[in-house]
C-alpha positions in Angstrom: 119.1 -102.3 96.1 117.3 -105.5 97.1 118.5 -108.0 99.7 121.4 -110.3 98.7 119.8 -113.6 99.9 123.0 -115.6 99.3 124.9 -113.5 101.9 122.0 -112.9 104.2 122.4 -109.2 104.3 120.9 -106.1 102.8 122.5 -103.3 100.9 121.3 -99.7 100.7 117.7 -99.8 102.0 115.0 -98.2 99.9 112.3 -98.0 102.5 112.0 -96.8 106.1 108.5 -97.7 107.5 107.5 -95.5 110.5 104.7 -96.6 112.8 103.4 -96.7 116.4 101.6 -100.0 115.5 104.3 -102.6 115.7 105.1 -105.4 116.4 102.1 -107.3 114.9 101.4 -109.2 118.2 99.8 -106.1 119.6 96.6 -106.7 117.5 94.3 -104.4 115.6 96.0 -102.0 113.2 99.3 -103.7 114.1 98.2 -106.8 112.3 97.9 -104.8 109.0 101.2 -103.0 109.7 103.1 -106.3 110.1 101.4 -107.9 107.1 102.3 -105.1 104.8 105.9 -105.0 106.0 106.4 -108.7 105.6 104.6 -108.6 102.2 107.0 -106.1 100.9 110.0 -107.9 102.3 108.7 -111.2 100.7 108.9 -109.4 97.3 112.7 -108.9 97.9 112.3 -105.3 99.1 114.5 -104.1 101.9 112.3 -102.5 104.5 113.4 -101.1 107.9 110.7 -100.5 110.5 111.0 -97.6 113.0 108.6 -98.4 115.8 107.6 -95.6 118.1 106.4 -96.5 121.6 107.6 -100.1 121.1 106.3 -102.3 124.0 108.8 -103.6 126.5 111.6 -101.2 125.3 113.3 -98.9 127.8 116.2 -97.7 125.6 116.4 -97.2 121.8 117.7 -100.3 120.1 118.1 -101.8 116.6 117.2 -105.5 116.0 118.4 -107.1 112.8 115.9 -109.5 111.3 116.5 -112.4 108.9 117.6 -111.0 105.5 119.3 -108.0 107.2 116.1 -105.9 107.7 116.2 -103.8 110.8 113.6 -102.9 113.5 114.5 -99.6 115.1 112.6 -99.8 118.4 112.0 -96.5 120.3 110.6 -96.5 123.9 107.4 -94.7 124.8 108.0 -91.0 125.6 108.8 -90.3 129.2 109.7 -86.6 128.7 108.5 -84.2 126.0 110.5 -84.5 122.8 112.5 -87.6 123.8 110.6 -90.1 121.7 110.7 -88.1 118.5 114.4 -87.1 118.9 115.5 -90.6 119.7 113.6 -91.8 116.6 115.3 -89.1 114.4 118.8 -90.0 115.7 118.1 -93.7 115.1 116.8 -93.0 111.6 119.9 -90.8 110.7 122.4 -93.4 112.0 120.8 -96.3 110.2 120.4 -94.2 107.0 124.1 -93.3 107.0 125.1 -96.9 107.6 123.0 -98.0 104.6 124.0 -95.2 102.3 120.7 -93.5 102.5 117.0 -94.4 102.4 115.1 -93.9 99.1 111.6 -93.5 100.5 109.8 -93.1 103.9 106.4 -94.5 104.7 104.1 -93.5 107.6 101.6 -96.1 108.7 98.7 -94.0 109.9 98.7 -90.2 109.5 98.8 -88.7 113.0 101.9 -90.5 114.3 103.6 -92.6 111.6 102.7 -90.2 108.8 103.8 -87.0 110.6 107.1 -88.5 111.5 107.6 -89.9 108.0 107.0 -86.6 106.2 109.2 -84.8 108.7 112.1 -87.2 108.6 111.7 -87.5 104.8 112.1 -83.8 104.4 115.2 -83.8 106.6 116.7 -86.7 104.7 115.7 -85.2 101.3 113.6 -88.2 100.2 109.9 -88.6 99.2 107.4 -89.9 101.7 104.0 -91.7 101.6 101.3 -91.6 104.2 98.9 -94.6 104.6 95.5 -93.7 105.9 93.8 -96.4 108.0 90.5 -94.8 109.0 90.5 -93.1 112.4 93.2 -90.7 111.2 90.7 -89.0 108.8 87.4 -89.9 110.5 88.5 -88.9 114.0 92.0 -87.4 114.4 91.5 -84.7 111.7 88.9 -83.1 114.0 90.9 -83.4 117.3 92.8 -80.2 118.4 95.9 -82.2 119.7 96.1 -84.5 116.6 94.5 -82.6 113.8 97.6 -80.4 113.1 99.8 -83.5 112.8 97.4 -85.1 110.3 97.1 -82.0 108.2 100.8 -81.6 108.1 101.3 -85.2 107.1 98.8 -84.9 104.2 100.1 -81.6 103.0 103.8 -82.7 102.9 103.3 -86.3 101.7 104.4 -87.1 98.1 101.6 -89.7 97.9 98.8 -90.9 100.1 97.1 -94.4 100.3 93.8 -95.1 101.9 92.0 -98.4 102.7 88.6 -97.0 101.5 87.6 -95.3 98.3 85.3 -92.9 100.2 88.4 -91.7 102.0 90.3 -91.4 98.7 87.5 -89.1 97.4 87.5 -87.0 100.6 91.3 -86.7 100.5 91.3 -85.7 96.8 88.7 -83.0 97.6 90.9 -81.6 100.4 94.1 -81.8 98.3 93.2 -81.6 94.6 96.7 -80.6 93.6 97.9 -84.2 94.5 94.7 -86.1 93.5 96.7 -88.3 91.0 98.9 -89.4 93.9 96.1 -90.4 96.3 95.1 -94.1 95.7 93.2 -97.0 97.2 95.4 -99.4 99.1 93.0 -102.1 100.4 93.7 -104.6 103.2 94.1 -108.3 102.4 93.6 -111.7 104.1 95.5 -114.9 103.8 92.7 -117.3 103.1 94.9 -120.4 103.7 95.6 -119.1 107.2 91.8 -119.2 108.0 91.2 -122.7 106.5 89.4 -124.7 109.2 91.3 -127.4 110.9 89.7 -130.3 112.9 90.3 -128.3 116.2 88.5 -125.3 114.7 85.5 -127.4 113.7 85.4 -128.8 117.2 85.5 -125.4 118.7 82.7 -124.2 116.4 80.4 -127.0 117.6 81.3 -126.3 121.3 80.3 -122.6 120.9 77.1 -123.4 119.1 76.2 -125.9 121.8 76.7 -123.2 124.4 74.4 -120.9 122.5 71.6 -123.5 122.3 70.3 -122.5 118.9 66.8 -123.7 118.2 65.2 -124.2 114.8 65.1 -121.0 112.8 67.6 -119.2 115.1 70.9 -117.9 113.8 74.2 -116.9 115.4 75.5 -113.4 114.8 79.1 -112.7 115.7 80.4 -109.4 117.1 84.2 -109.4 117.0 87.0 -107.0 118.0 87.1 -103.9 120.1 83.4 -103.0 120.5 83.7 -99.3 121.3 81.3 -96.5 120.7 81.9 -96.1 116.9 80.7 -99.7 116.4 77.2 -98.7 117.6 76.3 -102.0 119.1 73.5 -100.5 121.3 72.0 -98.6 118.4 72.1 -101.9 116.3 70.5 -103.9 119.1 67.7 -101.4 119.6 67.0 -101.6 115.9 66.9 -105.4 116.1 64.5 -105.2 119.0 62.2 -102.7 117.3 62.0 -105.0 114.3 60.9 -107.9 116.6 64.0 -110.0 115.8 65.6 -110.6 119.2 64.0 -114.1 119.6 65.6 -115.2 116.3 69.2 -114.6 117.1 72.0 -115.6 119.4 75.1 -113.5 119.9 78.7 -114.6 119.9 80.8 -111.8 121.3 84.6 -112.0 121.0 86.7 -109.1 122.1 86.4 -106.1 124.4 83.3 -104.1 125.3 82.9 -100.5 126.3 80.7 -99.7 129.3 77.6 -98.8 127.3 77.7 -101.9 125.2 78.3 -104.2 128.2 75.4 -102.6 130.0 72.9 -103.1 127.2 74.0 -106.7 126.7 73.3 -107.4 130.4 69.7 -106.2 129.8 67.5 -109.3 129.0 64.8 -107.0 127.6 67.0 -105.8 124.7 69.7 -108.4 124.4 69.4 -111.9 123.1 71.2 -115.0 124.6 74.9 -114.5 124.2 78.3 -116.1 124.8 81.1 -113.6 125.6 84.7 -114.6 125.0 87.7 -112.3 125.6 90.5 -112.0 123.0 92.7 -115.1 123.0 95.5 -116.5 120.9 95.1 -115.7 117.1 95.0 -119.4 116.3 91.7 -119.7 118.2 89.9 -117.2 116.0 89.1 -119.4 113.0 86.9 -121.7 115.1 85.1 -118.7 116.7 84.5 -117.0 113.4 83.1 -120.3 112.0 80.7 -120.6 114.9 78.8 -117.6 113.7 76.4 -117.6 110.7 76.8 -113.9 110.3 79.3 -111.2 111.3 77.7 -107.9 112.2 79.6 -104.6 111.9 77.1 -101.7 112.3 79.8 -99.0 112.6 79.3 -95.3 112.2 82.7 -94.9 110.5 85.3 -97.4 109.5 88.4 -98.1 107.4 88.5 -101.7 106.1 88.2 -103.9 109.1 90.5 -107.0 109.3 87.7 -108.6 111.3 85.4 -108.4 108.2 87.9 -110.0 105.8 88.9 -112.7 108.3 85.4 -113.6 109.2 84.5 -113.8 105.5 87.5 -116.1 104.9 85.9 -118.5 107.5 82.5 -118.4 105.7 80.8 -115.8 107.9 78.2 -113.8 106.0 78.5 -110.0 106.7 75.6 -107.8 107.9 77.3 -104.4 107.8 76.7 -100.7 107.5 77.9 -98.7 104.5 80.8 -97.1 106.5 84.3 -97.0 105.1 85.3 -99.7 102.7 82.6 -102.2 103.7 80.5 -101.4 100.6 83.7 -102.0 98.5 84.2 -105.4 100.1 80.6 -106.9 99.8 77.8 -106.8 97.3 74.4 -106.6 99.0 72.4 -109.8 98.6 75.3 -111.6 96.9 78.2 -111.6 99.3 76.5 -110.1 102.4 73.9 -107.7 103.5 74.3 -103.9 103.9 72.3 -101.1 105.3 72.6 -97.3 105.4 74.5 -96.6 108.6 72.1 -93.9 109.9 68.8 -95.7 109.0 67.4 -97.5 112.1 64.6 -99.0 110.1 66.9 -100.3 107.4 68.9 -102.2 110.0 65.8 -104.2 111.0 64.8 -104.8 107.4 68.2 -105.9 106.2 68.7 -108.2 109.2 65.3 -109.7 108.7 66.2 -110.4 105.1 69.4 -112.1 106.2 67.6 -114.2 108.8 64.9 -115.2 106.3 67.5 -116.9 104.0 67.0 -120.7 103.9 69.7 -122.9 105.2 70.6 -123.8 101.6 70.7 -120.1 100.5 72.8 -119.2 103.5 75.3 -122.0 102.8 75.5 -120.9 99.1 76.2 -117.3 100.1 78.8 -118.5 102.7 80.6 -120.3 99.9 80.5 -117.2 97.7 81.7 -115.0 100.5 84.8 -117.1 101.1 85.6 -117.4 97.4 85.2 -113.6 96.9 87.4 -112.5 99.7 90.0 -115.2 98.9 90.5 -113.9 95.4 89.7 -110.2 95.5 91.6 -109.3 98.7 94.9 -111.2 98.4 98.3 -110.1 99.8 99.6 -109.9 96.3 97.0 -107.3 95.5 97.7 -105.3 98.6 101.4 -105.3 98.0 100.9 -104.4 94.3 98.9 -101.4 95.4 101.5 -100.2 97.8 104.3 -100.6 95.3 102.4 -98.6 92.7 101.8 -95.8 95.2 105.5 -95.7 96.2 106.5 -95.5 92.5 
């Protein structure tokens, strides 16, 4: 049953969405989680969210949202078994009140997915697991999380993944359910990233700080720049190709120790401006300050940073990890290199830097148009609904 908007309440709820990445303000994967939930709700679908380890929560509680949707907030575990059992009790109580859930969804395999397939079995309803990236690239191989991931995949009625290469890997592991493993790409709200006068002012301020000379370009590094992003490897390849003097770096986010150390070394790192994460509304001006966004990751899902930067006109220079090859077309809407090929990094980056101002501007326009039409919220929600069906 869908929400009765006239009475502002929801009848029997078809979907319980389970995650440890909520609410959206926490950033990273939580942004995708919140976007998908709100996208489904905007289609008139009744969706409750069961949030494990909810920040600022000391006792389990239920918060009713506009339209009658509920957020079931479970505090971080303080004693073994407490979090999972509090979540199960909350799910049972809410399910009884609504007359039963019709489907459970786990956002991420290790935590959300494992709980979704478990609670789904106990409630007697089908479950879907949504693979984001690290759950297959990393958690699958970890002793303390791998068992959860494998149990989630084995029990799930259907599986969605943000990258086709992960779809293929999952189908190889679970051929008996290949028809129920599908691509569920991320999306970006292009209107949200349309530049306002304040964004344009911020862009000019940042570029002024970087003191770009003729022929120099700004490359942006955004997000949580940890080991898998391989920034030191990328910078070494740029140095070996003799390109350091042609670039300036705009770094927005957090750095691991190795990346921070190498950026402090004037021998290998170009001039840079480093800015910590701030309010989301500040990001558009920062994205727009960069000519290119670089994501040289070893493994990936479908980075929100990539889609957001493209919406602001940033041209991607990326590895072939995860879904990045599904997002861009080399030479048309960005530049791509084989992730393990150091020489290719230099060659591809040189090709990007050699683009004339007119060619770069034309590609920037194509990049924004492409991401704004091919990766819409409607497309993302359609893919989710097809998977649940």
